N, C-alpha and C positions, 0 to 999 in steps of 0.2 A: 658334224652337228649332232647334238644329243637327240636321242629318240623321243624325249619329252617336249621338244620344241615344235610348235605348230607353225608359227610365222616368224620370219626374221627379216628385218630391214638392215641392209649394209650400206652405210654412208649414202642413204637415199637423198637425192637432191632434185628439186623441181624448180625450174626457172621459166617464167613466162616472158615472152618478148626477147628482143635482142638489143645490144648496144646500150646507149644511155638510158633507154626506156625499159630495160629489163627489170623484172621484179622477181626476187627470190622468195618463193612461197615455202620452200622446205630447204633447209641448209645443212645437208649432210647428216641426216638422222640415222642412228644405228640403234636397233631395238630388238629384243628377243621376247616373244610371247609364247607361253607354255601351253601345251595341250590341255584342254578341259578347264581353263581358267576364265574368269570374268575380268577382262582387262579394259580399263577405261583411259581414253585419251582426253585430257582435261585442259582447258585453257580458254582465253577470251576469243572473241570473233577475230578471224584473220591470223590466228597463230600458226596455222598449218595442219591442224588435226584432221580436218576433212580432206585435205589434199593427200595426207598419208593414207587415209582410208581408201581414197580413189585409186592410189597406186596398188594397194593390196587387192582391190576389187578388179583392177584392170581397166577402169574407166579413163585413167591417165597413165602415161608412161613416164618414168623418171628421166630427167636430163642426164643424170649419172647415178651410179650405184645399182644395187640389186634388191629384188624382193624374192624371198624363198618361202615355199610352203612345203612342209614335211621334208625339208632338205633339198627339194627340187627348185631350180631356178625358174620362176614364172614371170620374170621381169617384163617380157614382151608377149606373153601369151594372151590371146583375146579373152574377154570376160566369160564368154559362154563355155570355155574349156576349163575354167577353174572351179574346183569344188567349194565354191564360196557363194553365199547369198547375201543380199543387202536389204535392210528395212530402212526406208527413208522417213523424213518428217511427214511427207504426204504419203498416205498409205497406198494410194493408187490402186484401189480395188476396182474390179470391173462392175459397173453399176447394173448391168443387165444379167449378171450371174448371181446365183445364190451363194450363201456362205460356203456350202460344201463344194460347189463348182469352182469358186475362187481358190479354195485350198488345193483342189486337185488339178488346177489348170497347168501348173508347171510340170507335174508328173505326166500329164497327157502329152505336153509338148516334147517331153523326153522319150515318148513312145512306150511308157510302162504299160503292162497288161491291165485290163479293166479291173480284174480281181485285186491286183496289187494296189491300184489307185483307190478303189473302194475301201480296202482294209486300212490303208494309210490315212485316208480322210477321216475314217471313223476314229482312228487312234489319235489324230491331231485334234479333232473336235473335243475328245475327252481330255486331252492334255491342256487345252486352253479353256475348258469348262464351258463349251458352247453347244453341247449336244442337242439341246432343245431349239436351237436357232439355225439348224443346218439348212432349212428351206427359206430362210429370210433373205431379202436383198439388202445390200449395204445401207441404203437409205433408211431402213427400218432399225438400224442399230445405233447405239450410242457411240461416242468417240472412243471410249475404252474398249467396247466390243469390236469396233472396227480395227483398233490396234491389235487385238488378239487374233483376228482373222489374218491380218498382214503377217503377224509372227508365225501363225500356223502354216500359212502358204510358204513362207521362207524356210521353215523347218522341215516341211514335208519331204523334200528330196534328200534329207539327211546330209546337209553340207558339212564339210570338215570345220568350216569357220563361218560364223554368222556375224556380219557387220551391221551395226546399228547407228545411223546418223541422226542423233538428237530426235529419236522417235517419240519422246514424251512431251516435246515442247508445246504442242497444240492443246494439251489437256489442262483442265483446271487443277488447282493445287491438290485437292483431296484425291482426285482421280490419279494424278501423277504419283502420289505416295502409294496408292494401292497398286499401281502398275509397276512401281519399283520392286515391290515384294513379289509380284507375279513374274517379272523378268528374271529375278534371281532364282525363283523356284524352277522356272522353265530351264534355266541354264544348268542347275544342279541335276534335275531329272533327266535331261537329255545327254549331259556330259559333253556337249558341243562347246568349242571355244567361242566365246562371245568377245567381240571388240566393239566397245561402246564409245561413241563420241558425244561429249556434252560440254557446256560451259557452266553447268550447275554443280557447284561443289558438293551440295548435300547428296545429289544423286550419286556422285562418284564415291563419296565416303560410305554411303549405306549399302551399295551393291557390289563394289569391286573387291576382287582378291588383290589386285595391284592397280596402281594408278601411274600414268605417265603425264607429268605436268609440262605443258608446252607454252612457249612464248616466242613470237617473232620468228617462226620457222625452226626453232631449236627445242630439243628435249632437255629440260632443266633438271628433272629428278624423276626417278622411278622407284616405287616402293609400295609396301602395303599401306592401307589408309592410316593406321596408327602412326607409322613412321613418318609419313608425309605430314601429318598434322603436328606431331610432337617434336619432330626433328627436321624442320624444313631446311632445304639446302642453301637457300639464299633469301634475300628480302622479298623478292617477287613472289616466291612460293608461300612465304609466311603471310603476305598480304592478300594473296588470291585465295588461299585455302583457309576459310574461317576468318575470324577477326584477330588482329594482333595490335598490341601497343608497341611502339618503337621508342626506345630511350637511348640517349647518347651519353657518352662518358669516356673516361680514360682507362684503358685496360693495362693492368700490370699483373702478369702471371695468371692466376685464376680469380682475380678480384677486379671488379669494375667500380671505379669511383664515378658515380653519376654526376652529370652537370647539375642535377638538382640537389647534390650534396652527399648523401650517404655512400658508403663503400659496401658493395654487394658481391657475394660469390656468384660466378657465372660458369656456364658450359660454353663450349665453342663448337660451332658447326665445322665440317671439313672445309678447308680452304679459307676459313675465317682469319682475320688479322690476329697476330699474336701479341701485339702491343699497339700503343698509340690511341688516337681518338677514334672510337668505333660506334657502331649501332648495335643494340641488342633488342631482342623481341621477347614479349611475354603475352600469353593469352589472357583475356579478361577474366576467365573463370579460375585462373591460377593466382589471383590476388585476393588477399584478405583485408577487410576493413575493420578497424577498431576505433572506438571513440576515446580510448585511453591513450595519453601521450606515452610513448615508449621508444624502444629501439627499432625504428622503422623509418618510413619516408613520410614526411609531413605533407598533407594535401588538403585542398579545400573543395567541398562539394559544390559543383556548379549546377547539376541537374540530375533528376532521376526519371527514367522512362519505363513504364510498366509494359511488359510484353506477354503477360499471362503467366507462363511457366516460370519466367525469370524477370528480373528487373535490372536494367542497365543504369549504372551510376557513372556520370561523367564528372571527373575531378581534375583539378589543376595542381601541378607540382610547383615548388618554389621558383623554378626557372621559367614558369609559364607553360610547360609541356602539358597537354591535355591527354588523359588516359581514360579508358573505359573499364569498369569492373562489372562483371556479371554475377548477380546474386540470385539464389533461388527465392522466388516470391513466397511469402508466408501464406498460410491458409486464409488468414483474415488480417486486415490492416495492411500497412506498407512496411518497407524495410527499416523505417525509423531514422532515416537520414534527412536532415533539413538542409535546404539550399543555403550556402554560406558558412556552414559549420566546418570546423577543423577536425580532421581525422588522421589516423596513422595507418599506413599501408605496409603489409608484409607479403613476401613472395613465397610460394611453395618451393622447397629445395629442388634445384635443378631446372627450374622453370624459365629462368632468364638465360637466353642463348645469344651469344655474339654471332652475327651473320655477315657473310660477304654481301656486297651489293649485287654482284652478278655471279653466275655459276663459274 
């Protein structure tokens, strides 16, 4: 194993129950997570991401396969012997202890000297910017402040890996965005490997060095946020990460003759069909709308929806396919498209990608 690998899962499988009632939560996942990176496991509820996190933490044992940390097999090691800490959705702070006492609790349980505990608590308070709240009880803190205390407590023993199981899900939208920035800052400043579990695509895209997209117990694609977004491995990834329009047509070489009529140049994802009737994806912001008839795709405006920073235009192609185009909202007025009007669509070069249905 390379020296830069923090965690590795080798064909990790988790099956609950036996016989006909057995449920496979994780189906042979292999994954390498590097030291010092912010890695996110992303997928819908029930896809297996939290199960994989539990295998790394030691809260569950795999039915087969291995979990390695720093090259050492920890598959069946108990949780308390692993240099790993976990932050859950519920912060589980001790209500009778102060902020400082909560942060230092784990260090005391490890038998660290009082001077070391005090120095570490002071450093953690500064790291999460709660120096002035050291003597407060959890009930006197906001949700975001409680989140920071939970993070400081988990970081205090200097774990090699910090696991975060949807820790921002209980916060309101504005606070979640603030905490996304804080989490990334903490990860960069500490240099600790963060493994973050979420079903929120925006969280994954904004914070992660790399993302692993999961579905039905399988890992479908691993890559940096830009690659995951611009070059999805299959239709599920394209639909789960951001918004996508799906168009069908007949593929011949590097050209796709759409069912809606025009012939368009396309890119191909790995394992995508090389010919025949296929599905291609394009993001809403990669489509341009013109009121002039020309060499493009004819469409009719069905509706426009104002979202503040941008406006979503819903259009119908000649074969009835509905697609969405995202336009930046003007400073004043609207985007100038009337419901029922005829327009022409053009695509940015390389934006239309032929995808396989499954990985």
